[in-house]
C-alpha positions in Angstrom: -8.4 -3.2 -13.8 -6.5 -4.1 -11.5 -3.8 -1.7 -10.3 -2.1 1.1 -9.5 -0.2 3.7 -12.2 3.1 4.7 -11.3 4.3 8.4 -12.6 6.7 6.9 -15.2 3.9 4.7 -16.7 4.9 1.2 -14.9 1.6 -0.3 -13.3 2.4 -2.0 -10.0 0.7 -4.3 -7.8 -2.1 -2.8 -5.3 -2.9 -4.0 -1.4 -5.3 -6.8 -0.9 -5.5 -8.1 -4.5 -6.1 -11.4 -4.3 -9.2 -10.0 -2.1 -10.1 -7.7 -5.6 -9.7 -10.9 -7.4 -12.2 -12.9 -5.9 -14.7 -9.5 -5.5 -14.1 -9.2 -9.3 -15.4 -13.2 -9.6 -18.7 -12.4 -7.7 -19.4 -9.8 -9.2 -19.0 -11.7 -12.4 -16.5 -10.5 -15.1 -14.3 -12.7 -16.9 -11.5 -10.7 -17.9 -9.2 -9.0 -15.1 -6.3 -6.7 -16.2 -3.7 -6.8 -13.2 0.2 -5.8 -13.5 2.7 -8.1 -15.4 4.8 -8.8 -12.2 1.6 -9.6 -10.0 3.0 -12.8 -8.4 -0.4 -14.9 -7.5 -1.7 -18.2 -7.4 -2.7 -19.6 -10.8 -5.5 -21.1 -9.0 -7.4 -17.7 -8.0 -7.3 -16.9 -11.9 -8.8 -20.0 -13.0 -12.1 -19.1 -15.4 -10.7 -15.9 -15.6 -9.1 -14.6 -19.0 -6.4 -12.4 -17.9 -4.5 -9.5 -19.3 -1.0 -8.4 -18.0 0.3 -4.7 -18.2 3.6 -3.5 -17.1 3.9 0.1 -18.5 0.6 1.8 -19.7 1.4 2.5 -22.8 1.0 -1.5 -23.6 -3.1 -0.5 -22.9 -2.7 0.4 -26.5 -2.3 -3.3 -28.0 -4.7 -4.5 -25.8 -7.7 -2.7 -26.7 -7.0 -3.4 -30.3 -9.2 -5.7 -31.6 
């Protein structure tokens, strides 16, 4: 999970976003959850399963099996 939650439930981008994605990969994670509005180079996300959230309320849908 990379992002921060605003007071009204929006999921926002955080500083050093690209660096954090690189660390996710180095640590061996295969899945990442990021803010929907994160403008990021698609090449940086290659090989990762990416889930994008705009609001915290969307987490329930993400966690359903």
